[in-house]
ZADO-1210 file (C-alpha; in nm, 4 decimals, padded with zeros to 6 digits):
<atoms>
<atom x="12.5955" y="08.9388" z="07.0923" code="UNK" pos="1"/>
<atom x="12.3270" y="08.8820" z="06.8546" code="UNK" pos="2"/>
<atom x="12.1975" y="09.0852" z="06.5913" code="UNK" pos="3"/>
<atom x="12.3192" y="09.2559" z="06.2766" code="UNK" pos="4"/>
<atom x="12.4141" y="09.5811" z="06.4458" code="UNK" pos="5"/>
<atom x="12.5841" y="09.4336" z="06.7438" code="UNK" pos="6"/>
<atom x="12.9386" y="09.4206" z="06.5512" code="UNK" pos="7"/>
<atom x="12.8897" y="09.7402" z="06.3763" code="UNK" pos="8"/>
<atom x="13.0778" y="10.0466" z="06.4996" code="UNK" pos="9"/>
<atom x="13.0668" y="10.4064" z="06.4621" code="UNK" pos="10"/>
<atom x="13.0037" y="10.4807" z="06.0899" code="UNK" pos="11"/>
<atom x="12.8864" y="10.1235" z="05.9961" code="UNK" pos="12"/>
<atom x="13.2281" y="09.9486" z="05.9782" code="UNK" pos="13"/>
<atom x="13.2682" y="09.6221" z="06.1793" code="UNK" pos="14"/>
<atom x="13.4015" y="09.6487" z="06.5168" code="UNK" pos="15"/>
<atom x="13.5376" y="09.2962" z="06.5107" code="UNK" pos="16"/>
<atom x="13.5298" y="09.1499" z="06.1440" code="UNK" pos="17"/>
<atom x="13.5726" y="08.7772" z="06.0693" code="UNK" pos="18"/>
<atom x="13.9107" y="08.6920" z="05.9710" code="UNK" pos="19"/>
<atom x="14.0293" y="08.5731" z="05.6345" code="UNK" pos="20"/>
<atom x="14.2758" y="08.2427" z="05.7043" code="UNK" pos="21"/>
<atom x="14.6213" y="08.3260" z="05.6735" code="UNK" pos="22"/>
<atom x="14.7125" y="08.0665" z="05.4008" code="UNK" pos="23"/>
<atom x="14.4285" y="08.1955" z="05.1633" code="UNK" pos="24"/>
<atom x="14.3047" y="08.5637" z="05.1146" code="UNK" pos="25"/>
<atom x="13.9937" y="08.4440" z="04.9722" code="UNK" pos="26"/>
<atom x="13.8752" y="08.2157" z="05.2729" code="UNK" pos="27"/>
<atom x="13.6976" y="08.3203" z="05.5907" code="UNK" pos="28"/>
<atom x="13.6371" y="08.1345" z="05.8945" code="UNK" pos="29"/>
<atom x="13.3321" y="08.1929" z="06.0951" code="UNK" pos="30"/>
<atom x="13.2658" y="08.2001" z="06.4550" code="UNK" pos="31"/>
<atom x="13.0481" y="07.8730" z="06.5462" code="UNK" pos="32"/>
<atom x="12.9090" y="07.7652" z="06.8693" code="UNK" pos="33"/>
<atom x="12.9433" y="07.3968" z="06.8138" code="UNK" pos="34"/>
<atom x="13.1571" y="07.2906" z="06.5041" code="UNK" pos="35"/>
<atom x="13.3357" y="07.4706" z="06.2300" code="UNK" pos="36"/>
<atom x="13.2546" y="07.7016" z="05.9420" code="UNK" pos="37"/>
<atom x="13.4742" y="07.8188" z="05.6424" code="UNK" pos="38"/>
<atom x="13.3806" y="08.0050" z="05.3499" code="UNK" pos="39"/>
<atom x="13.5775" y="08.0025" z="05.0168" code="UNK" pos="40"/>
<atom x="13.4734" y="08.3476" z="04.8264" code="UNK" pos="41"/>
<atom x="13.4499" y="08.3849" z="04.4526" code="UNK" pos="42"/>
<atom x="13.4240" y="08.7317" z="04.2904" code="UNK" pos="43"/>
<atom x="13.5763" y="09.0047" z="04.0819" code="UNK" pos="44"/>
<atom x="13.7204" y="09.1371" z="04.4310" code="UNK" pos="45"/>
<atom x="13.7775" y="08.9661" z="04.7395" code="UNK" pos="46"/>
<atom x="13.6924" y="09.1080" z="05.0220" code="UNK" pos="47"/>
<atom x="13.3901" y="09.2768" z="04.8366" code="UNK" pos="48"/>
<atom x="13.3292" y="09.6197" z="04.7868" code="UNK" pos="49"/>
<atom x="12.9833" y="09.8211" z="04.7771" code="UNK" pos="50"/>
<atom x="12.7834" y="09.6986" z="04.5060" code="UNK" pos="51"/>
<atom x="12.9546" y="09.3808" z="04.4151" code="UNK" pos="52"/>
<atom x="12.8031" y="09.0029" z="04.3997" code="UNK" pos="53"/>
<atom x="12.9945" y="08.7284" z="04.5544" code="UNK" pos="54"/>
<atom x="12.9718" y="08.3543" z="04.5369" code="UNK" pos="55"/>
<atom x="13.0764" y="08.1666" z="04.8770" code="UNK" pos="56"/>
<atom x="13.1179" y="07.8242" z="04.9053" code="UNK" pos="57"/>
<atom x="13.0677" y="07.6979" z="05.2513" code="UNK" pos="58"/>
<atom x="13.1802" y="07.4060" z="05.4611" code="UNK" pos="59"/>
<atom x="13.0105" y="07.3571" z="05.7832" code="UNK" pos="60"/>
<atom x="12.9981" y="07.0816" z="06.0300" code="UNK" pos="61"/>
<atom x="12.6569" y="06.9731" z="06.2078" code="UNK" pos="62"/>
<atom x="12.3457" y="06.8035" z="06.0721" code="UNK" pos="63"/>
<atom x="12.0648" y="06.8566" z="05.8380" code="UNK" pos="64"/>
<atom x="12.0135" y="07.1309" z="05.5815" code="UNK" pos="65"/>
<atom x="12.1849" y="07.4682" z="05.5632" code="UNK" pos="66"/>
<atom x="11.9813" y="07.7939" z="05.6696" code="UNK" pos="67"/>
<atom x="12.1226" y="08.1273" z="05.5742" code="UNK" pos="68"/>
<atom x="12.0271" y="08.4536" z="05.7129" code="UNK" pos="69"/>
<atom x="12.1852" y="08.7648" z="05.5125" code="UNK" pos="70"/>
<atom x="12.1732" y="09.1075" z="05.7332" code="UNK" pos="71"/>
<atom x="12.2619" y="09.4329" z="05.5807" code="UNK" pos="72"/>
<atom x="12.4642" y="09.7234" z="05.7753" code="UNK" pos="73"/>
<atom x="12.0947" y="09.8709" z="05.8626" code="UNK" pos="74"/>
<atom x="11.9810" y="09.5514" z="06.0436" code="UNK" pos="75"/>
<atom x="11.7544" y="09.4522" z="05.7687" code="UNK" pos="76"/>
<atom x="11.7228" y="09.0964" z="05.6347" code="UNK" pos="77"/>
<atom x="11.8264" y="09.0954" z="05.2492" code="UNK" pos="78"/>
<atom x="11.7686" y="08.8191" z="05.0045" code="UNK" pos="79"/>
<atom x="12.0310" y="08.5788" z="04.8715" code="UNK" pos="80"/>
<atom x="12.1293" y="08.6330" z="04.5043" code="UNK" pos="81"/>
<atom x="12.0864" y="08.2358" z="04.4944" code="UNK" pos="82"/>
<atom x="12.1143" y="07.9105" z="04.7155" code="UNK" pos="83"/>
<atom x="12.1963" y="07.7449" z="04.9325" code="UNK" pos="84"/>
<atom x="12.2695" y="07.4836" z="04.6817" code="UNK" pos="85"/>
<atom x="12.3944" y="07.1512" z="04.8242" code="UNK" pos="86"/>
<atom x="12.7293" y="07.0527" z="04.6556" code="UNK" pos="87"/>
<atom x="12.8239" y="06.6706" z="04.5844" code="UNK" pos="88"/>
<atom x="13.1113" y="06.4978" z="04.7566" code="UNK" pos="89"/>
<atom x="13.3438" y="06.5623" z="04.4785" code="UNK" pos="90"/>
<atom x="13.4332" y="06.9044" z="04.5584" code="UNK" pos="91"/>
<atom x="13.8279" y="07.0045" z="04.5785" code="UNK" pos="92"/>
<atom x="13.7315" y="07.2337" z="04.8689" code="UNK" pos="93"/>
<atom x="13.9084" y="07.0399" z="05.1598" code="UNK" pos="94"/>
<atom x="13.7419" y="07.1568" z="05.4967" code="UNK" pos="95"/>
<atom x="13.5213" y="06.9678" z="05.7724" code="UNK" pos="96"/>
<atom x="13.1664" y="06.9436" z="05.6978" code="UNK" pos="97"/>
<atom x="12.9018" y="06.9439" z="05.4190" code="UNK" pos="98"/>
<atom x="12.9318" y="07.1682" z="05.1402" code="UNK" pos="99"/>
<atom x="12.6741" y="07.4522" z="04.9762" code="UNK" pos="100"/>
<atom x="12.6956" y="07.7428" z="04.7438" code="UNK" pos="101"/>
<atom x="12.5480" y="08.0828" z="04.8173" code="UNK" pos="102"/>
<atom x="12.5435" y="08.4231" z="04.6478" code="UNK" pos="103"/>
<atom x="12.5059" y="08.7659" z="04.7942" code="UNK" pos="104"/>
<atom x="12.4954" y="09.1211" z="04.6624" code="UNK" pos="105"/>
<atom x="12.6574" y="09.3858" z="04.8877" code="UNK" pos="106"/>
<atom x="12.4541" y="09.6892" z="04.8162" code="UNK" pos="107"/>
<atom x="12.5976" y="09.9390" z="05.0315" code="UNK" pos="108"/>
<atom x="12.9179" y="09.9777" z="05.2366" code="UNK" pos="109"/>
<atom x="12.9102" y="09.8690" z="05.6278" code="UNK" pos="110"/>
<atom x="12.9100" y="09.5739" z="05.8273" code="UNK" pos="111"/>
<atom x="12.7207" y="09.2829" z="05.6513" code="UNK" pos="112"/>
<atom x="12.6153" y="08.9806" z="05.8775" code="UNK" pos="113"/>
<atom x="12.5681" y="08.6215" z="05.7433" code="UNK" pos="114"/>
<atom x="12.4427" y="08.3657" z="05.9826" code="UNK" pos="115"/>
<atom x="12.4469" y="07.9869" z="05.9016" code="UNK" pos="116"/>
<atom x="12.2367" y="07.7501" z="06.0800" code="UNK" pos="117"/>
<atom x="12.2349" y="07.3780" z="06.0882" code="UNK" pos="118"/>
<atom x="12.0200" y="07.1676" z="06.3415" code="UNK" pos="119"/>
<atom x="12.3201" y="07.1336" z="06.5816" code="UNK" pos="120"/>
<atom x="12.5723" y="07.4271" z="06.4591" code="UNK" pos="121"/>
<atom x="12.5239" y="07.7905" z="06.4176" code="UNK" pos="122"/>
<atom x="12.7747" y="08.0258" z="06.2519" code="UNK" pos="123"/>
<atom x="12.8345" y="08.3829" z="06.1995" code="UNK" pos="124"/>
<atom x="13.0620" y="08.5625" z="05.9513" code="UNK" pos="125"/>
<atom x="13.0663" y="08.9368" z="05.9622" code="UNK" pos="126"/>
<atom x="13.2231" y="09.1133" z="05.6592" code="UNK" pos="127"/>
<atom x="13.3384" y="09.4949" z="05.6615" code="UNK" pos="128"/>
<atom x="13.2442" y="09.6211" z="05.2915" code="UNK" pos="129"/>
<atom x="13.4087" y="09.9632" z="05.2055" code="UNK" pos="130"/>
<atom x="13.2720" y="10.1863" z="04.9214" code="UNK" pos="131"/>
<atom x="13.3416" y="10.1046" z="04.5808" code="UNK" pos="132"/>
<atom x="13.6436" y="10.2786" z="04.4408" code="UNK" pos="133"/>
<atom x="13.6441" y="10.4338" z="04.0837" code="UNK" pos="134"/>
</atoms>
């Protein structure tokens, strides 16, 4: 199943959003084809609401640089707020793989797709972003 709309259900919500790890409500585990992918989320609200900007620190196994594709609920590619920026080896985030920082702005509610690629690993994270509450 590929493409940003592949997991969007009726009304734009994710049919199968990525899950947050049981031991940390601000860590998400991505689905990978050849390795592991974890993201540690930093923001005012985690998980995010429409209009929020979020920093995600990724740990991904594989080789080579990290490429990130960010797709909105409408299936259109969106720019990253920043990154990916490689982090040094002195990080306290202990998951397998190399580490990068990225920034995302979730402009609308719905199912957002983040695809991360290294030369020998591809991973996907699907975030179901609800409307902002007053």
